[in-house]
C-alpha positions as CSV (number, residue, x, y, z in Angstrom):
1,M,-61.9,-93.1,29.7
2,F,-58.4,-94.6,29.0
3,N,-59.2,-95.1,25.3
4,L,-60.3,-91.5,25.0
5,V,-57.1,-90.2,26.6
6,K,-55.0,-92.5,24.4
7,S,-56.9,-91.4,21.3
8,M,-56.3,-87.8,22.2
9,Q,-52.6,-88.4,22.8
10,D,-52.2,-90.2,19.5
11,N,-53.7,-87.3,17.6
12,I,-51.8,-84.3,19.1
13,S,-50.3,-82.2,16.3
14,K,-48.7,-79.5,18.6
15,V,-48.8,-78.0,22.1
16,Y,-48.4,-74.5,23.4
17,I,-47.2,-73.0,26.7
18,G,-47.0,-69.3,27.3
19,K,-48.1,-66.3,29.3
20,V,-51.8,-66.0,30.0
21,N,-53.8,-63.1,28.4
22,T,-51.5,-62.8,25.4
23,C,-51.7,-63.7,21.8
24,R,-50.5,-67.1,20.7
25,C,-48.3,-66.0,17.8
26,G,-45.3,-67.4,19.7
27,C,-43.9,-64.1,21.0
28,A,-45.0,-64.9,24.6
29,G,-44.7,-68.7,24.5
30,D,-43.5,-71.7,22.7
31,Y,-45.0,-74.3,20.4
32,Y,-43.8,-77.9,20.2
33,Y,-44.8,-80.1,17.3
34,A,-45.4,-83.8,17.0
35,D,-43.0,-84.0,14.1
36,G,-40.2,-82.9,16.4
37,S,-40.0,-79.3,15.4
38,V,-39.1,-76.8,18.2
39,W,-38.3,-73.1,18.1
40,D,-34.6,-72.5,18.7
41,P,-33.9,-68.8,19.3
42,K,-30.2,-69.2,18.7
43,A,-30.5,-70.8,15.3
44,N,-30.1,-68.9,12.1
45,D,-27.4,-66.6,13.5
46,G,-29.5,-65.6,16.5
47,R,-32.6,-64.8,14.5
48,G,-34.3,-68.0,15.5
49,A,-35.7,-70.9,13.4
50,Y,-37.5,-74.2,13.8
51,T,-35.2,-77.1,14.3
52,K,-35.7,-80.8,14.9
53,N,-35.4,-82.0,18.5
54,D,-37.7,-85.1,18.8
55,V,-36.7,-85.8,22.4
56,L,-37.5,-82.3,23.6
57,A,-40.7,-82.0,21.6
58,Q,-42.1,-85.4,22.8
59,K,-41.2,-84.5,26.4
60,K,-43.0,-81.2,26.2
61,I,-46.0,-82.7,24.5
62,K,-46.4,-85.2,27.2
63,T,-45.8,-82.7,30.0
64,I,-48.2,-80.1,28.6
65,F,-50.9,-82.7,27.7
66,N,-50.7,-84.1,31.3
67,R,-50.9,-80.6,32.8
68,V,-54.0,-79.7,30.7
69,M,-55.7,-82.9,31.7
70,K,-54.8,-82.3,35.4
71,C,-56.2,-78.8,35.2
72,I,-59.5,-80.0,33.6
73,N,-59.9,-82.7,36.3
74,A,-58.6,-80.6,39.3
75,D,-62.0,-80.4,40.9
76,I,-62.8,-84.0,40.4
77,M,-59.5,-85.2,41.7
78,G,-59.7,-83.0,44.8
79,D,-56.8,-80.7,44.0
80,S,-58.4,-77.5,45.3
81,D,-55.2,-75.5,45.0
82,L,-54.9,-76.2,41.3
83,A,-58.6,-75.8,40.8
84,Q,-58.4,-72.2,42.2
85,K,-55.7,-71.4,39.7
86,V,-57.6,-72.5,36.6
87,S,-59.3,-69.4,35.3
88,N,-60.4,-70.6,31.8
89,V,-61.0,-73.8,29.9
90,F,-61.8,-73.8,26.2
91,I,-62.5,-76.8,24.2
92,D,-63.2,-76.2,20.5
93,D,-62.5,-77.8,17.1
94,T,-58.8,-77.1,17.3
95,G,-58.1,-78.6,20.7
96,I,-58.1,-77.9,24.4
97,H,-56.9,-74.6,25.9
98,V,-56.4,-73.9,29.6
99,D,-55.3,-70.8,31.6
100,A,-53.9,-71.7,35.0
101,G,-52.2,-69.1,37.1
102,S,-49.8,-67.1,34.9
103,R,-49.6,-69.8,32.2
104,S,-51.6,-70.6,29.2
105,Y,-51.6,-74.1,27.8
106,G,-52.9,-75.5,24.5
107,V,-53.2,-79.0,23.0
108,Y,-54.0,-79.0,19.3
109,F,-55.3,-82.1,17.5
110,D,-55.0,-83.3,13.9
């Protein structure tokens, strides 16, 4: 199992966190990219732009990936409170997507 998780971590291209039941265009959430790109709403004279922040991007990628894995395994790990909050889990050719409580999480792979 560890090799599978490690392989998944090594192939993340981006992660998403936002409001549940909304589109994923970025208006209701944020993307963080493995190349260090993050959305900075203050950049470009307040119009927003992607900027490089490797530390923030890697921190968010790790946090969101761990949260997704925890949501998927909530029942198995005996976390009944979290398991009750998980309303949707989607695994497709783009990645893993989870809705838990009021938040939507996505982990996208290369």
